[in-house]
C-alpha positions, 0 to 999 in steps of 0.5 A: 149476194151469196152470203144473204142466200146462205142466211136465208137457207140457214133461217129456213132450216132453223125454222124447220128444225124448231117446228119439228121439235115442237111437233115431237114435244107435243106428240110425246105429251099426247095420249096415244089411242089404244089399239082396240083391235089388238086387244080383243083378237086372240094372241093380242097384247093383253093375251100376251100380258096374261100369258107372261110369267115374270119375276117380281123384284125379289126374283120370284116367278109370278103369273100375270094371269093372276090379274085377269078380271081386274081393271089394270094400270100397267106402267112400263118403266125403268130405274134410269128413267127420270119421269118414271121414277118421279111418278112412282110415289103417285102410282103408289098413292093411286094403288092405295086409293083404288085397290078396293075398286077392283083396280090394280097397278102393276109395274113392268120394269125394263132393266136388269133384275139386279137393277130393279131389285136394288131400286125396289129395295131402296124405294117404297113401291106399294104395287107389284113390280115385275122384271121384263128386261128388254122384252118389256119394250117389245111388249109395250110396242105391241100396246101401241108404244111405237116410239119405245118411250118411257114411261108408258102406261096402259089402262086395261078394263076388267074385260081385257079391253085396252081402254087408253094408253099414255106416253110420258109422265102421267097426268094423274087428274086425267088418269083418275078421271079415266078410272072413274069412268070404269 
């Protein structure tokens, strides 16, 4: 009798774990609604992004305010993140497609300057890549990335409004459709 009772407890625990795993997997793939109020209030994440001065992959300090007035695809990534690396060639192709349409892709790397410089030197990336270190994780959280997962992408309108966020590897058909609506 005790043995059957233990099997029942184990079965219930296994079902609970499977359900939790399925929920977390689905939650990771779903786009996260953009925190609209934070985008427009002074001192919000968009303002913080434009106030930032980050080194590019070659070590030169760059003001991100140079991208004000453009639609932005801001991609938080790291060289050690497999899905981040997988989507970079497609982000490069996207940049070539949309550059004439007032759209700019930028990458914010969450790693050491030397790792990002080494990665950028070995890989052809056709959009600007900046080094934010662990501060990039905190900035992505301010854009709604509460899980701290990578890659994390934010679509910002030319007016400074956060239009959409994407957690996990991008679905480029969805992103292109979102960009077409701008």
